[in-house]
MARNUDREN-203185 format. One record per residue (C-alpha): residue in three letters; x, y, z; residue number from 1. Coordinates in steps of 0.2 Angstrom, whole numbers, plus 5000, padded with zeros to 4 digits. Layout:
<rs>
{ALA, {X, Y, Z}, NUM}
...
</rs>
This chain:
<rs>
{MET, {5513, 6795, 6703}, 1}
{ARG, {5503, 6798, 6718}, 2}
{ILE, {5485, 6801, 6723}, 3}
{PRO, {5480, 6819, 6726}, 4}
{PRO, {5477, 6824, 6744}, 5}
{TYR, {5458, 6828, 6743}, 6}
{TYR, {5455, 6823, 6761}, 7}
{ARG, {5464, 6839, 6766}, 8}
{GLN, {5452, 6850, 6757}, 9}
{PRO, {5437, 6856, 6767}, 10}
{ILE, {5425, 6853, 6753}, 11}
{TRP, {5429, 6835, 6751}, 12}
{GLN, {5429, 6833, 6770}, 13}
{ARG, {5411, 6840, 6771}, 14}
{PHE, {5406, 6829, 6756}, 15}
{LEU, {5413, 6813, 6764}, 16}
{ALA, {5406, 6818, 6781}, 17}
{GLY, {5389, 6822, 6773}, 18}
{ILE, {5389, 6804, 6765}, 19}
{ALA, {5393, 6796, 6781}, 20}
{ILE, {5380, 6806, 6791}, 21}
{GLY, {5367, 6803, 6777}, 22}
{GLY, {5371, 6785, 6777}, 23}
{MET, {5369, 6783, 6796}, 24}
{ILE, {5353, 6794, 6795}, 25}
{SER, {5346, 6783, 6781}, 26}
{TRP, {5351, 6767, 6790}, 27}
{PHE, {5341, 6773, 6806}, 28}
{VAL, {5326, 6778, 6795}, 29}
{PHE, {5327, 6761, 6786}, 30}
{LEU, {5327, 6752, 6803}, 31}
{TYR, {5313, 6762, 6810}, 32}
{ILE, {5302, 6759, 6794}, 33}
{PHE, {5307, 6741, 6794}, 34}
{GLY, {5303, 6739, 6812}, 35}
{GLU, {5286, 6747, 6810}, 36}
{TRP, {5282, 6736, 6795}, 37}
{GLN, {5287, 6721, 6805}, 38}
{GLU, {5276, 6726, 6820}, 39}
{LYS, {5261, 6729, 6809}, 40}
{TYR, {5263, 6712, 6800}, 41}
{SER, {5266, 6703, 6816}, 42}
{LYS, {5250, 6710, 6823}, 43}
{GLN, {5241, 6706, 6807}, 44}
{ILE, {5248, 6688, 6808}, 45}
{LYS, {5243, 6686, 6826}, 46}
{SER, {5225, 6693, 6823}, 47}
{GLN, {5224, 6681, 6808}, 48}
{ALA, {5230, 6666, 6818}, 49}
{ASP, {5217, 6670, 6832}, 50}
{GLU, {5203, 6672, 6819}, 51}
{ILE, {5209, 6655, 6811}, 52}
{SER, {5208, 6647, 6828}, 53}
{ASP, {5191, 6654, 6832}, 54}
{LEU, {5185, 6648, 6815}, 55}
{ARG, {5191, 6631, 6818}, 56}
{LYS, {5183, 6630, 6835}, 57}
{GLU, {5167, 6636, 6827}, 58}
{LYS, {5168, 6624, 6813}, 59}
{GLU, {5171, 6610, 6826}, 60}
{ILE, {5155, 6615, 6835}, 61}
{TRP, {5145, 6616, 6819}, 62}
{GLN, {5151, 6599, 6814}, 63}
{GLU, {5146, 6591, 6831}, 64}
{GLU, {5129, 6599, 6830}, 65}
{PHE, {5128, 6593, 6812}, 66}
{LYS, {5132, 6575, 6817}, 67}
{GLU, {5119, 6576, 6831}, 68}
{LEU, {5106, 6582, 6819}, 69}
{ASN, {5111, 6568, 6807}, 70}
{LYS, {5108, 6555, 6820}, 71}
{LYS, {5091, 6563, 6824}, 72}
{ASN, {5086, 6563, 6806}, 73}
{ARG, {5092, 6545, 6804}, 74}
{GLU, {5080, 6541, 6818}, 75}
{LEU, {5066, 6551, 6810}, 76}
{LEU, {5068, 6543, 6794}, 77}
{THR, {5065, 6525, 6800}, 78}
{VAL, {5048, 6517, 6804}, 79}
{GLN, {5046, 6518, 6822}, 80}
{ASP, {5028, 6512, 6825}, 81}
{ILE, {5015, 6503, 6816}, 82}
{LYS, {4996, 6508, 6818}, 83}
{VAL, {4983, 6497, 6810}, 84}
{LYS, {4965, 6503, 6810}, 85}
{ILE, {4950, 6493, 6805}, 86}
{GLU, {4937, 6505, 6798}, 87}
{ASN, {4921, 6494, 6796}, 88}
{GLY, {4921, 6482, 6811}, 89}
{ASP, {4904, 6487, 6817}, 90}
{LYS, {4897, 6482, 6800}, 91}
{TYR, {4899, 6464, 6805}, 92}
{LYS, {4894, 6467, 6823}, 93}
{LEU, {4912, 6463, 6829}, 94}
{ASP, {4916, 6468, 6847}, 95}
{LEU, {4930, 6480, 6851}, 96}
{TYR, {4941, 6466, 6858}, 97}
{SER, {4940, 6455, 6842}, 98}
{VAL, {4944, 6471, 6831}, 99}
{TYR, {4959, 6474, 6843}, 100}
{GLU, {4965, 6456, 6841}, 101}
{VAL, {4964, 6457, 6822}, 102}
{GLU, {4973, 6473, 6822}, 103}
{GLU, {4987, 6466, 6833}, 104}
{GLN, {4988, 6450, 6822}, 105}
{ILE, {4991, 6462, 6807}, 106}
{LYS, {5004, 6472, 6817}, 107}
{GLU, {5013, 6456, 6822}, 108}
{ASP, {5013, 6450, 6803}, 109}
{ILE, {5022, 6466, 6797}, 110}
{SER, {5032, 6470, 6813}, 111}
{ASN, {5048, 6467, 6803}, 112}
{MET, {5045, 6484, 6795}, 113}
{ILE, {5050, 6493, 6812}, 114}
{ALA, {5067, 6501, 6811}, 115}
{LYS, {5068, 6500, 6792}, 116}
{ASP, {5071, 6516, 6783}, 117}
{ILE, {5056, 6524, 6775}, 118}
{ASP, {5063, 6521, 6757}, 119}
{THR, {5063, 6502, 6760}, 120}
{VAL, {5046, 6502, 6767}, 121}
{TYR, {5040, 6512, 6753}, 122}
{LYS, {5047, 6500, 6740}, 123}
{SER, {5039, 6485, 6749}, 124}
{ARG, {5022, 6493, 6751}, 125}
{GLY, {5015, 6481, 6738}, 126}
{LEU, {5022, 6466, 6748}, 127}
{ILE, {5014, 6473, 6764}, 128}
{LYS, {4997, 6475, 6755}, 129}
{LYS, {4998, 6457, 6748}, 130}
{VAL, {5003, 6450, 6765}, 131}
{ILE, {4988, 6458, 6773}, 132}
{GLU, {4975, 6455, 6759}, 133}
{ASN, {4980, 6436, 6757}, 134}
{LYS, {4978, 6432, 6775}, 135}
{THR, {4961, 6425, 6781}, 136}
{ILE, {4957, 6429, 6799}, 137}
{LYS, {4945, 6418, 6810}, 138}
{VAL, {4935, 6428, 6822}, 139}
{ASN, {4920, 6421, 6832}, 140}
{GLU, {4920, 6405, 6821}, 141}
{LYS, {4918, 6416, 6805}, 142}
{ARG, {4932, 6419, 6792}, 143}
{TYR, {4936, 6436, 6786}, 144}
{ARG, {4947, 6444, 6774}, 145}
{LEU, {4955, 6461, 6775}, 146}
{LYS, {4956, 6474, 6761}, 147}
{VAL, {4969, 6489, 6762}, 148}
{ILE, {4960, 6505, 6760}, 149}
{ASN, {4974, 6517, 6764}, 150}
{THR, {4993, 6516, 6768}, 151}
{VAL, {5003, 6531, 6775}, 152}
{ILE, {5022, 6528, 6776}, 153}
{TYR, {5031, 6540, 6788}, 154}
{THR, {5040, 6537, 6804}, 155}
{THR, {5023, 6529, 6809}, 156}
{LEU, {5017, 6516, 6796}, 157}
{SER, {4998, 6519, 6797}, 158}
{ILE, {4987, 6506, 6788}, 159}
{HIS, {4968, 6508, 6786}, 160}
{LEU, {4958, 6492, 6783}, 161}
{ASP, {4941, 6486, 6778}, 162}
{ILE, {4935, 6469, 6784}, 163}
{MET, {4924, 6458, 6774}, 164}
{LEU, {4917, 6440, 6775}, 165}
{ASP, {4928, 6427, 6766}, 166}
</rs>
């Protein structure tokens, strides 16, 4: 038995030629569409990579600025200066120099609070008050005691005092 010779008939020749030509056309269409998609996706990936690198750079800049701000805030959140003010020095007819000396002695007594964070100073405010009030000060051969009127704790520790005879 033998295979019939369909390849000699023009209908089959056209059919097979149509399949071959259609296959080639569809292959070229597929290559064109696939190339367009690849080009589109390559552009998208490239733009996303550029955007990611820009965002990373921006993030690094923000982090550096944030670190600098944290340093500044840490400095701001520590006691950097102590101010002592005696309110009623003129009541006992003390001269300005004597009042200044007393203020400096008190500053010296609590000078260890400089460079401490505000929270620590706030927690030890009772101790500061007792240190000041338990100290007797000798000015012009008279003994005086101090009483804390007001304490303000911020980057500057500000203490207002009254002086009275011991």
